[in-house]
N, C-alpha and C positions, 0 to 999 in steps of 0.2 A: 861486393854485391850490396846494393842499397835498396831500401824499401820505403814506400810511402804507405800510409794507412788512410783508406777512404771508406767511411761507414763501416768500420770494423774489419775491412778486408785488407790484407797485406798484398801490395802490388810491387813486384820487382821492377826497378828502373836502372838504366845504365848510368855511367858517370856524369852524363849531361842531363839526367832526369827524364829521359824518354822511356816510355813503357817498353819492357822487354817482350811481352807477349800481347800483341794487338788484340787477340781474341778475348782478353780480359777487360777491354775498354768498355766503359759505360758513360752515360750522361753525367753521373756523379763524378766520375774521374775527369771528364772534360771540365766540369765546373771547378774542380780542385786545381787542375793545371791552368785554367783561365786566370784564376787569382794569382798564381805564381808568375804568369806572363803579363801582368798589369791589365787584365781585362776584367772589369768589375762585374759586368753582366753579359751573358751570351744572348744576343738579339737574334731575330729572324735572319738577318744578313750574315751573322756569324755562323748560324746553323747551315745556311746555304753553302758557305765555303767549306765548313767541316764535313758536311755530307758529300759534297763534291770530292773532297780529298779522299774520304774513305772509299767511295765508289771507284774512283780512279785507281787507288791502291789495290783494291780487291780485284779489279779487272787486269791490271798490268804488273802488279807486284812492286811498283816503285811509286814515289811521289811525282806528281806532274811538274813540269817546268813552270816557273812563275808566269811566263807569257801565256801559257795555256790556261792557267787558273784565271788570269785577267780576262782573256778573250772569251772563254766559255761561261764566265759569270758576269760579263758586262760591267766590269769594275776596272778602275785604274790603280796604278801603284800607290798613289797617295791615299786613296780610299782603303786599300788593303792594309796599309800601315796604320791607319786610324783604327781599323778593326783589330789588328794584331800588331801592337806597338813593337814587339821584339822581332817582327818579320814573318814572312810567309813560311820559311823553312823552320826556324826555331820555334816560333810561337804557334802558328796555325797547325803545322804537322804534329807538334807535341800535343796540343789540345785535342786534335783529331785521333790521337792514339796510334799514329804511324811511327815506325822506327825512324831514327835520325837519318835524314837524307844524306847521301854521299856528298862529301865536301862541305857539309854544314857544320857550324860552330866548331 
């Protein structure tokens, strides 16, 4: 069992650093994970993807397929990797506070 500390709060993470309880996610936790995933600043475009991932997960209980993320957000794969250098599953989902997607890392 591993933990990170964000603003004095202990957050349990799995062996790959994904948050164990998505209900504990906050924007401060997103900023913490962003730095870990080589994202210096979360821009409006980052938040568009993060909020999309969170809403999709809330509705369906899983992370969306990458093609769906691209299509629904009018973004291409190259742009997504510029936003999230470690990738849509590892980087974007981690920052959004989703559990590690199946088949990821």
